C-alpha positions as CSV (number, residue, x, y, z in Angstrom):
1,M,-22.5,5.0,8.6
2,S,-21.0,2.7,7.4
3,A,-21.2,-1.0,8.2
4,V,-17.9,-2.9,9.6
5,T,-16.8,-4.7,6.3
6,P,-16.0,-8.4,6.9
7,H,-11.8,-7.3,6.3
8,S,-11.9,-4.8,8.3
9,K,-9.5,-6.6,11.2
10,P,-5.7,-5.8,10.2
11,G,-4.2,-9.4,9.7
12,P,0.0,-9.2,10.2
13,L,1.0,-7.7,6.7
14,S,0.3,-4.9,4.1
15,V,1.5,-3.5,1.5
16,A,2.0,0.5,1.2
17,P,0.6,2.3,0.3
18,M,2.8,4.6,-3.5
19,M,1.7,7.5,-5.2
20,D,2.2,6.3,-8.8
21,W,2.2,2.1,-7.7
22,T,-0.2,0.9,-5.7
23,D,-3.1,1.6,-8.7
24,R,-5.8,-0.6,-8.9
25,H,-3.9,-2.6,-11.6
26,E,-1.7,-2.8,-9.5
27,R,-3.7,-4.5,-7.1
28,F,-5.9,-6.7,-8.5
29,F,-2.1,-7.9,-9.8
30,L,-1.2,-8.4,-6.6
31,R,-4.3,-10.1,-5.3
32,Q,-3.6,-12.6,-7.4
33,I,-0.2,-13.5,-5.4
34,S,-1.2,-13.3,-2.2
35,Q,-5.5,-12.9,-1.1
36,H,-4.5,-12.0,2.5
37,A,-2.4,-9.1,2.2
38,R,-4.1,-5.9,3.3
39,L,-3.5,-3.3,0.3
40,Y,-3.5,0.3,0.1
41,T,-4.4,2.9,-2.5
42,E,-2.6,5.4,-3.4
43,M,-3.5,8.3,-1.8
44,V,-5.7,10.4,-2.7
45,T,-6.4,13.6,-1.8
46,T,-9.5,15.4,-0.3
47,G,-9.9,17.1,-2.8
48,A,-9.6,14.7,-5.3
49,I,-12.3,12.9,-4.2
50,L,-14.6,16.2,-3.2
51,F,-13.7,17.9,-6.7
52,G,-12.2,15.5,-9.4
53,D,-13.5,12.7,-11.0
54,R,-14.4,10.4,-8.4
55,A,-14.9,7.1,-9.9
56,R,-11.1,7.5,-11.6
57,F,-9.5,7.7,-7.6
58,L,-11.3,5.4,-5.7
59,K,-13.0,2.6,-8.2
60,F,-11.9,-1.0,-7.3
61,D,-12.3,-4.4,-7.5
62,P,-14.1,-6.8,-5.1
63,T,-11.5,-9.6,-5.4
64,E,-9.5,-6.5,-3.9
65,H,-10.4,-6.9,-0.6
66,P,-9.2,-6.2,2.4
67,V,-8.1,-2.9,0.6
68,A,-7.5,0.4,2.9
69,L,-8.1,3.7,1.1
70,Q,-5.9,6.6,1.9
71,L,-6.7,9.8,2.2
72,G,-4.1,13.3,2.1
73,G,-5.6,16.0,4.1
74,S,-5.8,18.4,7.2
75,E,-9.5,19.1,7.7
76,P,-11.2,17.7,9.5
77,D,-15.4,18.3,7.7
78,A,-13.4,16.9,4.5
79,L,-12.1,14.0,5.6
80,A,-15.3,13.0,7.8
81,E,-16.7,13.3,3.8
82,C,-13.7,11.8,2.0
83,A,-14.0,9.0,4.6
84,R,-18.0,8.5,3.9
85,I,-18.0,8.3,0.3
86,G,-15.4,5.9,1.1
87,A,-16.8,3.3,3.9
88,D,-20.2,3.7,1.8
89,L,-18.3,2.8,-1.0
90,G,-17.1,-0.5,1.0
91,Y,-13.4,0.5,1.8
92,D,-12.3,-2.3,4.6
93,E,-9.7,0.8,6.2
94,I,-9.4,4.3,6.0
95,N,-6.6,5.6,6.6
96,L,-4.6,9.0,6.8
97,N,-1.4,9.9,5.4
98,V,0.6,11.7,7.7
99,G,4.4,10.8,6.5
100,C,4.4,11.9,3.1
101,P,7.5,14.4,2.9
102,S,7.1,16.0,-0.4
103,D,6.3,20.0,-2.0
104,R,3.7,19.7,-2.9
105,V,1.8,17.9,0.4
106,Q,3.4,20.4,2.3
107,S,1.8,22.9,0.3
108,G,-1.2,21.2,0.8
109,R,-0.6,21.6,4.9
110,F,-1.1,17.2,5.1
111,G,1.6,14.4,4.8
112,A,4.7,14.4,7.3
113,C,3.8,18.4,8.2
114,L,1.3,17.1,10.2
115,M,4.0,15.7,12.9
116,A,3.8,19.1,13.8
117,E,0.5,19.0,14.7
118,P,-0.5,16.6,16.2
119,D,-3.8,17.7,18.2
120,L,-4.6,18.6,14.5
121,V,-4.4,15.4,13.5
122,A,-6.7,14.0,16.3
123,L,-8.8,16.5,15.5
124,S,-9.8,15.4,12.5
125,V,-9.1,11.4,13.3
126,A,-12.3,12.6,15.6
127,A,-14.3,13.9,12.8
128,M,-13.4,11.0,10.0
129,R,-14.4,8.4,13.2
130,A,-17.8,9.9,13.6
131,A,-18.6,9.2,10.1
132,V,-17.6,5.4,9.6
133,D,-17.8,2.3,11.3
134,V,-14.4,0.9,9.8
135,P,-11.3,1.4,11.4
136,V,-10.0,5.0,10.7
137,T,-5.8,4.4,11.1
138,V,-2.9,6.4,11.2
139,K,0.8,6.4,8.8
140,H,3.2,8.1,10.3
141,R,6.6,8.7,10.6
142,I,8.5,8.7,13.7
143,A,9.3,12.8,14.1
144,I,10.8,15.4,11.4
145,D,13.1,17.4,11.2
146,D,15.2,18.7,14.3
147,Q,12.2,16.7,16.6
148,P,13.1,14.9,19.1
149,E,12.6,11.3,18.4
150,W,11.0,9.6,21.2
151,E,9.1,12.6,22.5
152,T,7.6,13.3,19.3
153,L,6.9,9.6,18.6
154,I,5.1,8.7,21.9
155,G,3.4,12.3,22.2
156,F,2.0,12.0,18.3
157,V,0.4,8.8,19.7
158,D,-0.8,9.6,22.8
159,T,-2.7,12.8,21.4
160,V,-3.8,10.2,18.2
161,A,-5.0,7.5,20.1
162,A,-7.0,9.8,22.6
163,A,-9.2,11.3,19.9
164,G,-10.0,7.0,19.3
165,C,-7.5,6.1,16.7
166,A,-6.1,2.0,17.4
167,Q,-4.3,1.7,14.7
168,F,-1.0,3.2,13.8
169,I,1.7,2.2,11.1
170,V,4.9,3.1,11.6
171,H,7.7,4.2,9.0
172,A,10.7,4.1,11.2
173,R,12.4,6.8,10.2
174,K,12.2,10.7,10.2
175,A,11.3,13.3,7.4
176,W,13.6,16.0,6.4
177,L,10.7,18.5,5.4
178,Q,13.8,20.7,3.5
179,G,16.7,19.3,2.0
180,L,16.1,15.7,1.6
181,S,13.9,14.4,-1.7
182,P,10.6,12.0,-1.0
183,R,13.6,9.6,-2.8
184,E,16.0,10.7,-0.1
185,N,13.6,10.9,2.2
186,R,12.7,6.7,2.1
187,E,16.3,6.1,2.0
188,V,18.5,8.3,3.8
189,P,17.4,9.1,7.3
190,P,18.5,6.1,9.9
191,L,15.8,3.6,10.4
192,H,14.6,3.7,13.9
193,Y,12.9,-0.2,14.4
194,D,14.0,-0.2,18.3
195,L,11.8,2.4,19.2
196,V,8.9,1.2,17.2
197,Y,9.3,-2.0,18.8
198,R,9.4,0.3,22.2
199,L,6.2,2.1,21.3
200,K,4.1,-1.4,21.3
201,A,6.0,-2.8,24.5
202,E,4.7,1.1,26.4
203,R,1.0,0.8,24.5
204,P,0.1,-3.0,24.1
205,D,-3.5,-1.8,24.0
206,L,-2.9,-0.3,20.4
207,H,-2.0,-2.3,16.9
208,I,1.2,-1.5,15.6
209,S,2.7,-2.4,12.5
210,I,6.4,-1.4,11.3
211,N,7.0,-0.2,7.7
212,G,10.5,0.7,6.1
213,G,13.6,-1.7,4.7
214,I,11.8,-4.0,5.5
215,E,12.5,-6.6,1.9
216,T,11.7,-10.5,2.8
217,L,9.0,-12.7,4.6
218,G,12.0,-13.8,6.8
219,E,12.3,-9.9,8.4
220,T,9.2,-9.7,8.5
221,S,8.6,-13.4,10.6
222,T,11.3,-11.3,12.8
223,H,9.5,-7.7,13.6
224,L,6.6,-9.3,14.1
225,E,7.7,-11.1,17.2
226,H,7.7,-6.8,18.3
227,V,5.2,-5.8,16.8
228,D,1.3,-6.4,15.7
229,G,2.0,-5.8,11.7
230,V,4.3,-5.6,8.9
231,M,3.8,-3.2,6.2
232,L,5.8,-4.5,3.1
233,G,6.7,-1.1,0.8
234,R,8.7,-1.1,-2.7
235,V,10.0,-4.6,-2.8
236,A,6.3,-5.3,-3.2
237,Y,6.3,-3.4,-5.7
238,Q,9.7,-3.7,-7.3
239,N,10.3,-7.8,-7.4
240,P,6.5,-8.8,-6.3
241,Y,6.6,-12.6,-6.0
242,V,7.8,-11.3,-2.4
243,L,4.2,-12.2,-1.5
244,A,4.4,-15.6,-2.4
245,G,4.3,-17.3,0.5
246,V,2.7,-14.8,2.6
247,D,-0.6,-16.5,2.4
248,Q,0.5,-20.1,4.0
249,Q,3.4,-18.4,6.3
250,F,1.4,-15.2,8.4
251,Y,-2.6,-16.7,7.7
252,D,-2.6,-20.2,7.8
253,D,-4.1,-20.2,4.3
254,G,-2.9,-24.5,2.8
255,A,-3.8,-23.4,-0.2
256,P,-0.9,-23.8,-3.0
257,V,1.5,-21.0,-3.7
258,R,0.9,-19.8,-6.9
259,T,4.1,-20.3,-9.5
260,R,4.3,-17.2,-11.4
261,H,2.8,-18.0,-14.8
262,E,0.2,-19.5,-12.5
263,I,-0.5,-15.6,-11.5
264,V,-0.1,-14.3,-15.4
265,D,-2.7,-16.8,-16.4
266,A,-4.9,-15.8,-13.0
267,Y,-4.3,-12.1,-14.1
268,L,-5.2,-12.7,-18.4
269,P,-9.5,-12.4,-17.9
270,Y,-8.9,-9.2,-16.2
271,I,-6.3,-7.5,-18.8
272,E,-8.5,-8.4,-21.1
273,R,-11.9,-6.8,-19.9
274,E,-10.1,-3.8,-18.9
275,I,-8.7,-3.6,-22.8
276,A,-12.3,-4.3,-24.1
277,S,-13.6,-1.6,-21.4
278,G,-10.8,0.9,-22.5
279,T,-7.8,1.1,-20.4
280,H,-4.1,1.0,-22.1
281,L,-2.4,-2.2,-21.5
282,I,0.6,0.3,-20.8
283,G,-1.3,0.9,-17.6
284,I,-1.3,-2.6,-16.6
285,T,1.6,-3.9,-17.4
286,R,3.6,-2.1,-16.5
287,H,3.2,-3.1,-13.1
288,I,3.8,-6.8,-14.3
289,L,7.5,-6.0,-14.8
290,G,9.3,-7.5,-12.6
291,L,7.3,-10.6,-11.9
292,F,10.1,-12.5,-13.0
293,N,12.8,-11.0,-11.8
294,G,16.1,-13.1,-11.0
295,L,15.0,-15.9,-13.1
296,P,17.0,-16.6,-16.7
297,G,14.4,-14.9,-19.2
298,A,13.7,-12.0,-16.8
299,R,15.3,-9.3,-18.9
300,A,13.5,-10.5,-22.1
301,W,9.5,-10.4,-20.4
302,R,10.3,-6.7,-19.8
303,R,11.4,-6.2,-22.5
304,Y,9.1,-7.4,-24.9
305,L,6.2,-5.3,-22.4
306,S,8.3,-2.9,-22.7
307,E,9.0,-2.4,-26.2
308,N,5.0,-3.1,-26.9
309,A,2.8,-2.5,-24.8
310,P,3.0,1.1,-25.2
311,G,2.0,2.0,-28.7
312,F,-0.7,-1.5,-28.2
313,D,-3.9,0.3,-29.9
314,G,-5.1,-4.1,-30.6
315,S,-8.2,-5.7,-29.6
316,A,-8.6,-7.8,-26.0
317,A,-7.7,-11.1,-27.1
318,E,-4.7,-9.7,-28.7
319,A,-3.6,-8.4,-25.6
320,V,-3.6,-11.7,-24.2
321,T,-1.7,-12.7,-26.6
322,L,0.9,-10.4,-26.2
323,V,1.5,-10.7,-22.7
324,Q,1.4,-13.9,-22.5
325,T,4.2,-14.2,-25.8
326,A,5.8,-12.2,-23.1
327,A,6.5,-14.9,-20.7
328,E,7.0,-17.6,-23.2
329,F,10.4,-15.8,-22.8
330,V,10.8,-17.7,-18.8
331,R,10.4,-21.1,-18.9
332,P,8.4,-22.8,-16.3
333,E,11.5,-25.1,-15.6
334,H,13.7,-22.6,-14.5
335,E,11.2,-21.0,-12.0
336,T,11.1,-24.3,-10.4
337,A,14.5,-24.7,-10.5
338,A,14.7,-21.4,-8.7
339,A,11.8,-22.4,-6.0
Protein backbone atom coordinates (compact mmCIF):
# COMPACT_ATOMS: atom_id res chain seq x y z
CA MET A 1 0.00 0.00 0.00
CA SER A 2 1.03 3.59 -0.57
CA ALA A 3 2.43 5.61 2.31
CA VAL A 4 0.48 8.31 4.08
CA THR A 5 1.35 11.67 2.52
CA PRO A 6 2.44 14.77 4.46
CA HIS A 7 -0.89 16.34 3.50
CA SER A 8 -3.20 13.52 4.57
CA LYS A 9 -4.52 15.34 7.62
CA PRO A 10 -7.72 17.22 6.71
CA GLY A 11 -7.79 21.00 7.03
CA PRO A 12 -10.64 23.42 7.66
CA LEU A 13 -11.22 24.56 4.07
CA SER A 14 -11.39 22.89 0.67
CA VAL A 15 -12.56 23.57 -2.88
CA ALA A 16 -15.17 21.17 -4.23
CA PRO A 17 -14.71 18.77 -7.12
CA MET A 18 -16.58 20.30 -10.07
CA MET A 19 -17.05 18.63 -13.44
CA ASP A 20 -15.43 20.53 -16.33
CA TRP A 21 -14.03 23.06 -13.87
CA THR A 22 -11.50 21.68 -11.38
CA ASP A 23 -9.01 20.28 -13.86
CA ARG A 24 -5.26 20.53 -13.28
CA HIS A 25 -4.98 24.02 -14.79
CA GLU A 26 -7.66 25.36 -12.45
CA ARG A 27 -6.09 23.66 -9.44
CA PHE A 28 -2.65 25.08 -10.18
CA PHE A 29 -4.21 28.52 -10.57
CA LEU A 30 -6.06 28.27 -7.25
CA ARG A 31 -2.86 27.18 -5.57
CA GLN A 32 -1.41 30.59 -6.44
CA ILE A 33 -4.13 32.13 -4.26
CA SER A 34 -4.10 29.70 -1.34
CA GLN A 35 -1.20 27.45 -0.42
CA HIS A 36 -3.21 25.39 2.07
CA ALA A 37 -6.84 24.90 0.96
CA ARG A 38 -7.40 21.31 -0.10
CA LEU A 39 -8.15 20.93 -3.80
CA TYR A 40 -10.15 18.16 -5.47
CA THR A 41 -10.05 16.75 -8.97
CA GLU A 42 -13.12 16.55 -11.10
CA MET A 43 -14.91 13.27 -10.56
CA VAL A 44 -13.05 10.57 -12.51
CA THR A 45 -14.87 7.32 -13.19
CA THR A 46 -13.24 3.99 -12.57
CA GLY A 47 -13.72 3.13 -16.24
CA ALA A 48 -11.82 6.23 -17.36
CA ILE A 49 -8.87 5.27 -15.16
CA LEU A 50 -8.83 1.55 -15.92
CA PHE A 51 -9.55 1.73 -19.64
CA GLY A 52 -8.98 5.33 -20.72
CA ASP A 53 -6.16 7.85 -20.98
CA ARG A 54 -4.97 7.57 -17.39
CA ALA A 55 -2.38 10.34 -17.65
CA ARG A 56 -4.95 12.77 -18.99
CA PHE A 57 -7.29 12.22 -16.06
CA LEU A 58 -4.80 11.85 -13.22
CA LYS A 59 -1.85 14.10 -14.05
CA PHE A 60 -1.19 16.82 -11.50
CA ASP A 61 1.62 19.15 -10.50
CA PRO A 62 3.31 18.65 -7.11
CA THR A 63 2.46 22.28 -6.33
CA GLU A 64 -1.19 21.23 -6.06
CA HIS A 65 -0.72 19.45 -2.72
CA PRO A 66 -2.83 18.97 -0.70
CA VAL A 67 -4.90 17.47 -3.52
CA ALA A 68 -7.57 14.74 -3.46
CA LEU A 69 -8.75 12.41 -6.19
CA GLN A 70 -12.51 12.01 -6.44
CA LEU A 71 -13.69 8.70 -7.89
CA GLY A 72 -17.02 7.78 -9.43
CA GLY A 73 -18.03 4.14 -9.35
CA SER A 74 -19.87 1.44 -7.44
CA GLU A 75 -17.84 -1.73 -7.98
CA PRO A 76 -15.64 -2.29 -4.92
CA ASP A 77 -12.78 -4.07 -6.70
CA ALA A 78 -12.56 -1.42 -9.43
CA LEU A 79 -12.70 1.37 -6.86
CA ALA A 80 -9.97 -0.30 -4.83
CA GLU A 81 -7.71 -0.58 -7.87
CA CYS A 82 -8.31 3.04 -8.86
CA ALA A 83 -7.70 4.19 -5.30
CA ARG A 84 -4.38 2.34 -5.31
CA ILE A 85 -3.41 3.94 -8.62
CA GLY A 86 -4.30 7.38 -7.32
CA ALA A 87 -2.47 6.93 -4.04
CA ASP A 88 0.62 5.57 -5.81
CA LEU A 89 0.63 8.71 -7.95
CA GLY A 90 0.74 10.80 -4.79
CA TYR A 91 -2.82 11.96 -4.17
CA ASP A 92 -3.33 12.88 -0.54
CA GLU A 93 -6.89 11.56 -0.24
CA ILE A 94 -9.27 9.35 -2.21
CA ASN A 95 -12.86 10.57 -2.20
CA LEU A 96 -15.94 8.67 -3.34
CA ASN A 97 -18.70 10.62 -5.10
CA VAL A 98 -22.12 9.87 -3.63
CA GLY A 99 -23.60 13.25 -4.50
CA CYS A 100 -23.73 13.83 -8.26
CA PRO A 101 -27.33 13.56 -9.55
CA SER A 102 -26.79 13.62 -13.33
CA ASP A 103 -28.53 11.08 -15.58
CA ARG A 104 -25.18 9.82 -16.89
CA VAL A 105 -23.98 9.13 -13.37
CA GLN A 106 -27.22 7.43 -12.39
CA SER A 107 -27.06 5.15 -15.44
CA GLY A 108 -23.66 4.03 -14.24
CA ARG A 109 -25.05 3.28 -10.77
CA PHE A 110 -22.92 5.77 -8.92
CA GLY A 111 -23.16 9.29 -7.59
CA ALA A 112 -26.20 10.37 -5.56
CA CYS A 113 -28.20 7.23 -6.33
CA LEU A 114 -25.82 5.38 -4.00
CA MET A 115 -27.50 7.14 -1.08
CA ALA A 116 -30.07 4.35 -1.48
CA GLU A 117 -27.35 1.69 -1.17
CA PRO A 118 -25.31 2.47 1.97
CA ASP A 119 -24.20 -1.15 2.31
CA LEU A 120 -22.63 -1.05 -1.15
CA VAL A 121 -20.91 2.23 -0.30
CA ALA A 122 -19.59 0.63 2.87
CA LEU A 123 -18.23 -2.34 0.91
CA SER A 124 -16.57 0.06 -1.54
CA VAL A 125 -15.00 2.11 1.24
CA ALA A 126 -13.70 -1.02 2.95
CA ALA A 127 -12.13 -2.22 -0.31
CA MET A 128 -10.49 1.15 -0.96
CA ARG A 129 -9.18 1.41 2.60
CA ALA A 130 -7.64 -2.03 2.27
CA ALA A 131 -5.81 -0.88 -0.86
CA VAL A 132 -4.35 2.42 0.38
CA ASP A 133 -3.03 4.12 3.49
CA VAL A 134 -4.18 7.64 2.61
CA PRO A 135 -7.63 8.68 3.87
CA VAL A 136 -10.70 7.40 2.02
CA THR A 137 -13.54 9.90 2.32
CA VAL A 138 -17.11 10.20 1.05
CA LYS A 139 -18.91 13.24 -0.35
CA HIS A 140 -22.66 12.80 -0.27
CA ARG A 141 -26.09 14.39 0.02
CA ILE A 142 -28.44 14.45 2.99
CA ALA A 143 -30.87 12.15 1.19
CA ILE A 144 -32.47 11.60 -2.21
CA ASP A 145 -36.02 11.86 -3.52
CA ASP A 146 -38.62 10.93 -0.90
CA GLN A 147 -36.17 9.56 1.65
CA PRO A 148 -36.61 11.07 5.13
CA GLU A 149 -33.75 13.50 5.62
CA TRP A 150 -32.33 13.00 9.10
CA GLU A 151 -32.99 9.27 9.25
CA THR A 152 -31.33 8.76 5.87
CA LEU A 153 -28.35 10.95 6.71
CA ILE A 154 -27.52 9.40 10.06
CA GLY A 155 -28.19 5.87 8.82
CA PHE A 156 -25.97 6.33 5.77
CA VAL A 157 -23.11 7.82 7.77
CA ASP A 158 -23.29 5.17 10.49
CA THR A 159 -23.23 2.36 7.92
CA VAL A 160 -20.26 3.79 6.02
CA ALA A 161 -18.39 4.77 9.19
CA ALA A 162 -18.64 1.17 10.35
CA ALA A 163 -16.55 0.27 7.29
CA GLY A 164 -13.80 2.58 8.52
CA CYS A 165 -14.61 5.90 6.89
CA ALA A 166 -13.88 8.73 9.33
CA GLN A 167 -14.33 11.77 7.05
CA PHE A 168 -17.59 12.83 5.44
CA ILE A 169 -18.32 15.87 3.27
CA VAL A 170 -22.03 16.62 3.32
CA HIS A 171 -23.73 18.66 0.62
CA ALA A 172 -26.49 19.99 2.83
CA ARG A 173 -29.31 19.37 0.35
CA LYS A 174 -31.38 16.51 -0.89
CA ALA A 175 -30.89 15.42 -4.48
CA TRP A 176 -33.94 14.78 -6.64
CA LEU A 177 -32.97 12.16 -9.20
CA GLN A 178 -36.10 12.76 -11.27
CA GLY A 179 -37.54 16.13 -12.17
CA LEU A 180 -34.55 18.36 -11.49
CA SER A 181 -31.48 18.95 -13.63
CA PRO A 182 -27.99 18.75 -12.08
CA ARG A 183 -27.90 22.55 -11.99
CA GLU A 184 -31.31 22.73 -10.29
CA ASN A 185 -30.14 20.12 -7.80
CA ARG A 186 -27.42 22.54 -6.75
CA GLU A 187 -29.90 25.36 -6.17
CA VAL A 188 -33.53 24.29 -5.74
CA PRO A 189 -33.63 21.80 -2.83
CA PRO A 190 -33.47 23.76 0.43
CA LEU A 191 -30.27 23.80 2.43
CA HIS A 192 -30.33 22.07 5.81
CA TYR A 193 -27.18 23.18 7.56
CA ASP A 194 -28.85 22.30 10.85
CA LEU A 195 -28.83 18.60 9.97
CA VAL A 196 -25.11 18.67 9.26
CA TYR A 197 -24.51 20.46 12.55
CA ARG A 198 -26.59 17.81 14.30
CA LEU A 199 -24.61 15.06 12.58
CA LYS A 200 -21.37 16.48 13.97
CA ALA A 201 -22.90 16.92 17.43
CA GLU A 202 -24.16 13.34 17.54
CA ARG A 203 -21.06 11.80 15.93
CA PRO A 204 -18.25 13.94 17.40
CA ASP A 205 -15.51 11.41 16.59
CA LEU A 206 -16.11 11.80 12.83
CA HIS A 207 -14.60 14.59 10.74
CA ILE A 208 -17.59 16.36 9.19
CA SER A 209 -17.29 18.99 6.46
CA ILE A 210 -20.20 21.03 5.13
CA ASN A 211 -20.84 22.04 1.52
CA GLY A 212 -23.55 23.92 -0.33
CA GLY A 213 -24.35 27.60 -0.85
CA ILE A 214 -21.38 28.94 1.13
CA GLU A 215 -19.97 32.07 -0.51
CA THR A 216 -17.80 34.04 1.93
CA LEU A 217 -15.06 33.49 4.47
CA GLY A 218 -17.34 35.04 7.07
CA GLU A 219 -19.90 32.30 6.44
CA THR A 220 -17.07 29.79 6.54
CA SER A 221 -16.06 30.96 10.02
CA THR A 222 -19.66 30.63 11.23
CA HIS A 223 -19.93 27.06 9.96
CA LEU A 224 -16.62 26.13 11.55
CA GLU A 225 -18.18 26.84 14.92
CA HIS A 226 -20.30 23.72 14.33
CA VAL A 227 -18.36 21.40 11.99
CA ASP A 228 -14.74 20.49 11.21
CA GLY A 229 -14.46 21.69 7.64
CA VAL A 230 -16.06 23.84 4.95
CA MET A 231 -16.01 23.06 1.23
CA LEU A 232 -16.53 25.97 -1.14
CA GLY A 233 -17.99 25.23 -4.56
CA ARG A 234 -18.94 27.47 -7.45
CA VAL A 235 -17.94 30.70 -5.73
CA ALA A 236 -14.30 29.56 -5.70
CA TYR A 237 -14.46 29.12 -9.47
CA GLN A 238 -16.52 32.12 -10.46
CA ASN A 239 -14.89 34.52 -7.97
CA PRO A 240 -11.58 32.82 -7.11
CA TYR A 241 -10.19 35.75 -5.15
CA VAL A 242 -12.59 34.71 -2.39
CA LEU A 243 -9.73 32.39 -1.38
CA ALA A 244 -7.39 35.32 -0.71
CA GLY A 245 -6.87 35.44 3.02
CA VAL A 246 -7.74 31.77 3.59
CA ASP A 247 -4.19 30.87 4.60
CA GLN A 248 -3.92 33.75 7.05
CA GLN A 249 -7.39 33.30 8.55
CA PHE A 250 -7.63 29.53 8.83
CA TYR A 251 -4.07 28.18 8.68
CA ASP A 252 -2.09 30.73 10.71
CA ASP A 253 0.13 31.47 7.71
CA GLY A 254 1.90 34.80 8.10
CA ALA A 255 2.72 35.21 4.41
CA PRO A 256 1.24 38.37 2.85
CA VAL A 257 -1.96 38.01 0.83
CA ARG A 258 -1.16 38.19 -2.88
CA THR A 259 -2.83 40.81 -5.00
CA ARG A 260 -4.64 39.70 -8.13
CA HIS A 261 -1.83 41.02 -10.31
CA GLU A 262 0.70 39.08 -8.24
CA ILE A 263 -1.39 35.96 -8.79
CA VAL A 264 -1.29 36.52 -12.55
CA ASP A 265 2.48 36.98 -12.40
CA ALA A 266 2.86 33.77 -10.38
CA TYR A 267 0.75 31.88 -12.95
CA LEU A 268 2.68 33.06 -16.02
CA PRO A 269 5.54 30.53 -15.81
CA TYR A 270 2.96 27.74 -15.70
CA ILE A 271 1.21 29.15 -18.78
CA GLU A 272 4.52 29.39 -20.60
CA ARG A 273 5.43 25.81 -19.73
CA GLU A 274 2.04 24.40 -20.68
CA ILE A 275 1.87 26.21 -24.04
CA ALA A 276 5.37 24.98 -24.85
CA SER A 277 4.19 21.41 -24.18
CA GLY A 278 1.19 21.71 -26.51
CA THR A 279 -1.67 22.79 -24.23
CA HIS A 280 -4.26 25.07 -25.87
CA LEU A 281 -4.31 28.51 -24.28
CA ILE A 282 -8.11 28.58 -23.96
CA GLY A 283 -7.90 25.48 -21.76
CA ILE A 284 -5.93 27.57 -19.27
CA THR A 285 -7.39 31.06 -19.55
CA ARG A 286 -11.01 29.95 -19.24
CA HIS A 287 -10.31 29.29 -15.58
CA ILE A 288 -8.98 32.75 -14.72
CA LEU A 289 -11.72 34.95 -16.18
CA GLY A 290 -13.26 35.68 -12.77
CA LEU A 291 -10.06 36.78 -11.06
CA PHE A 292 -10.75 40.52 -11.30
CA ASN A 293 -14.51 40.35 -10.74
CA GLY A 294 -15.85 43.52 -9.15
CA LEU A 295 -12.98 45.77 -10.22
CA PRO A 296 -12.93 48.46 -12.95
CA GLY A 297 -11.52 46.83 -16.07
CA ALA A 298 -12.66 43.31 -15.20
CA ARG A 299 -15.00 43.16 -18.20
CA ALA A 300 -12.21 44.25 -20.55
CA TRP A 301 -9.92 41.57 -19.02
CA ARG A 302 -12.51 38.89 -19.66
CA ARG A 303 -13.29 40.13 -23.16
CA TYR A 304 -9.65 40.30 -24.23
CA LEU A 305 -8.96 36.75 -23.07
CA SER A 306 -12.22 35.40 -24.49
CA GLU A 307 -11.58 36.96 -27.90
CA ASN A 308 -7.90 36.12 -28.23
CA ALA A 309 -7.29 32.84 -26.42
CA PRO A 310 -9.57 30.43 -28.37
CA GLY A 311 -7.71 30.61 -31.69
CA PHE A 312 -4.28 31.33 -30.29
CA ASP A 313 -1.49 29.49 -32.12
CA GLY A 314 1.55 31.54 -31.15
CA SER A 315 4.60 30.79 -29.04
CA ALA A 316 4.72 30.29 -25.29
CA ALA A 317 6.25 33.74 -24.88
CA GLU A 318 3.45 35.27 -26.95
CA ALA A 319 0.88 33.53 -24.76
CA VAL A 320 2.43 35.12 -21.68
CA THR A 321 2.35 38.52 -23.37
CA LEU A 322 -1.31 38.05 -24.24
CA VAL A 323 -2.25 37.40 -20.61
CA GLN A 324 -0.11 40.29 -19.40
CA THR A 325 -1.83 42.59 -21.89
CA ALA A 326 -5.25 41.48 -20.63
CA ALA A 327 -4.21 42.19 -17.04
CA GLU A 328 -3.26 45.75 -17.96
CA PHE A 329 -6.95 46.57 -18.38
CA VAL A 330 -7.20 46.45 -14.57
CA ARG A 331 -5.05 49.11 -12.98
CA PRO A 332 -3.22 48.07 -9.80
CA GLU A 333 -4.44 51.14 -7.93
CA HIS A 334 -8.04 50.01 -8.52
CA GLU A 335 -7.22 46.75 -6.82
CA THR A 336 -5.60 48.55 -3.90
CA ALA A 337 -8.62 50.82 -3.54
CA ALA A 338 -10.99 47.82 -3.55
CA ALA A 339 -9.01 46.17 -0.75
